[in-house]
N, C-alpha and C positions, 0 to 999 in steps of 0.2 A: 463339467461346470457345476458349481456349488449351487443347490437350490433351497438350502435351508439358512436361517438366520442364527447367528450366535452372537454373544456379547462381545464388545470390543476388547481385544486382548493385546498385550504388548508384543507378542510373538509375530503378530501381523503388521507391526509398525513399518518395517522396511518396504514390504510389498505395497502396502497402502500408499506410502509416500511416492513410490514409483507411479502408481496410478494417478495420484493428484498432480504430479509433474506433467501429465498429459493434458489436463484441463487448461482451456484457453482462458478462462477466468478463475481466480482462486479467492473466493470470499473467505473471511476470518473463520467462519463457521466450520469449514472443512479441513483446517490443520489437524494433524493427528493429536497434537497437544490439547486442542479444544474438545475434540471427541473424547479423549482419555479423561480429561478433568471433569466434563459434564456428563459423561456416560452413565453414571449411576443415577443422577437426578433426572435424566430423561429416559432412562431405560433404553439406552441406544444399542442397536444390534447392527451387524453387517453381513453381507452375503457377497462373496467373491464370484463374479461372473467372468465370461471370456473377455470382454472388452471394458468392463467397469465394475466398480463396487457399489452395490445397492445398500443404502443406509436407511434405517427406519428408526423412529422413536416409539415407545410403547407406553409412555406415561407423559402427561395425564390421559392422553388418547393415542391410538395408533396412527401416525402420519409418516409419510416417506419424505426423506430429504433428497437433494440432488444426487443422481448417480455420479460417481467420481471415476474419471477415466477419459478415453479418447471419444469425445462427443461426436465427432464427424464420422467415425468408423462404426459406431454402435448401431445395431439394428433395433430402432425404438418402436417400430411396429410390432416386433416380436415381443418386446417388454409390455406393450399396451395390451396385446392380446393375452398376456399371462396374468394380468392384474384383475382383481375383482372390480365390478362395476363401480364407477364414481370414485376411484382412488384419487386421493389428494396428495400432492407433493408441496412442501414448504421450503423456504429459503433457496428458491431457484434463481440463480444469477441470470442476468439479462441475456447473455449469449446463448445459453442452453434454452431459455424461454423462447427465443426467436427460431431456433432450430426446430423445436417441437411444433411451433405454430406452423412453419413451413412443411413439415413432413407428416404431421399427424391431423386427423380429423377428430371432432369431438373434444376439443381442448377448450377449457375455460380458464381465463387468466384474471388474477386480481393483484394489483400492485400492493405491495406491503412496505410502507414508508419506514415503519418502525424497525425493520430489518436491514435497511440500507447501511452499508459500511462507510464511514467517513474517511476519505483519503486526503492527506496533507503533503506538502512538499517538505522533504527533510531539510533542505537548506533554509527555508523560510522559518521553520520552527527551531532551528538551531541559532540562526542569527537574529530573529525577532526584530527585524528592521522596519522602520516606517510607522505611520499613524495607526494602522490596523492592529499592530501588536504593541502599541504604546503601554497600555495597562500591564500587559503580561510582562514587558521589559521592566517596568517600574517595580513590580513585585519580586521578580527575580533579583534585581539589584538590591532591594531591601533585604531580602534574605541572605544574600552574599555578604552584605555589610554587617548584618547583625550576628551571623553565625559562621564559625570556623568549620565548615562542613568537609568532610573527606568523601570522595567517591570510591566505592569498592565494586568489583565485579562479583557476581553472585556465583558461587560454586558449591561443592557438597558441604563445605564448612560454613561459609557465609549465609547459605540459604536458611540455616538454623536461626540466624539473627532476624532474617526477614519473617520467618515463621512466628518468632516472638512478637514481632511488631504487628503482624496480621492478627494474632490472638488479642492483642490489646485493642487494635482498630475495631475488631468485630465486638468487643465489649463496649467501646465508646459508642458505636453506631447502633447496636441492635437492642436498645433498651425496650423497644415496643414489640420484640419477637417478630420481626419482619421476615416472612418466609423466603422472600427473594434474596435477602442478605444471608440467610441461613444457608441456602442452596449454593450461593456464590462462595461463601466461606468453605464449605465442604469441597467445592471444585478447586479452590486455591490450595487448600491443605493437601489434597490429593496429589497435585502436581508437584508441590514442595517435598513431600514425602518421597516421591519416585523420581527425584531430579536426576539421580545418576542413571536411571534406565531409560530416560527419554532424550531422544536425539534432537539436536537443533535449538535447544534453549539458549537464549540470550538474556542475561539478567544484570541489574545493577542496583546499588543502594547508596544512600547518603548517611553518613555516621557523624554524629555530633556527640562529643564527651563520651566516646566508646560505645554509644548506643545507636542502633539504626532507627532513623526517623522517617525514611521513605524508602521504597523499593518499586522496581519495575521488572515485570517478567514478560519477555517478547520472544519472537521467533521469525525466521526468515521464511516468507511464503514462496519467493523465487529470488533470482538474482537482483531484482530491482526494488522489491517491496518487503518491508518488515512490518509485522503486526504486533500491536501492543496488547497482550491478553489481560494483564492485571497491573494495576498501579495504585499504591496506597501511600498516604502520608500521615504523620502525626498532626492533629488539628492544632496543637499548641504553638506550631511554628508557621507564622504567616509567610505566604509565598512558597511553601514547601512543594506544592505540586507543580508550580512554574519552574522550580529548580530541578526537580527530578526528571521532569519532562525534557528540558533544554539539555541538562548535563548528560543524561543518558544518550540522547541522540548524538551530542557532540563526541562522546567517548566511545560509542560502540556501534554507531550506524551511518558513519560517513560514507560507506560503500554502497548505501542504498539511495534511490531517488524518492521513494514514496513511503510514508508511514500510514498504515491502516490502523485506526483507532476504533474499530468495531462498530456496533449499532447503538442506538439509544433505547430500543425496546419501547418506545412511545412514552418514556419518562420525560416530562416537559423540562424539568430541571437539568436533567442530563443532556437533552437536546440543546438547550441554550448553552451549556458549558461547551459542548462539542462544536457548535456553531461559532463561538467566540474565538476559536483558534483558526478560523477562516479556512475551511477545507477547500482544496482546489477541484475536487470531484467527489462523486458518489459512486459506489458499486451497488447498483440497484438490484433488488430481489423481489421475487413474486411468489404467489401461491398459485399453483397450477393443479386443476382438477381435470382428469381425463376419463373418458368413457372406456372402461376396461372390457375384456373379451370375456371374463368369467362372470357368470350371474349367480 
């Protein structure tokens, strides 16, 4: 059993994904693509144990994430005994939280609304039927009427066009040197640069006059759920976000039932935007602090 932590590496991708498949809930945080993209920004490290992979971030402070593996099989008492006193875990999905509450003593739980994943019905966001999607459908129709847009699948070649758009988008949006946007840009660029070495990526873009004006980067979490990791559009095209959202799902995601559009991180504008697409459910997450055995 590995007892030391080491940085996230590409050579552990296949084994990690095998462990992730054993989880009964799969939040967006725990896809390998997410770990790889954000690994440098959070100082992410992992340690492969017998029944799970233990993940921790080291920046801006050391915190543990949810162990990834077979939650029913794991010996959580042994984990608790091996931890320093008052160890805190973040981004803990509800099912694991319930298991820990049932099996461990000295567990303190705090709900973290800002980390809840937003879950949507793929069919609803593809069809945009009814009054609750009226504004979205109007913006989509206006975009389609005003622009002769071509949808392209992202691959090793076309991702370079998406990278050019991302560079422009970052310059448009980061006039105030926002550290959050800077960190996100680094994560996106890292994923794009390593496109050919990352398994499971699904991507698409919209091209107008031979220039990419929107892109989406996604990944299958399992057979029923696809997660949208990154989605950007040129602000000069009204309705571009409604267009890339609907067209990408229509072209690339019809085999899935649920689309996970990740969390809002407590940003009120982002929360309002995500709620406006009428989520059908949330994947709730928590902060869990447990009394460890090491003092």
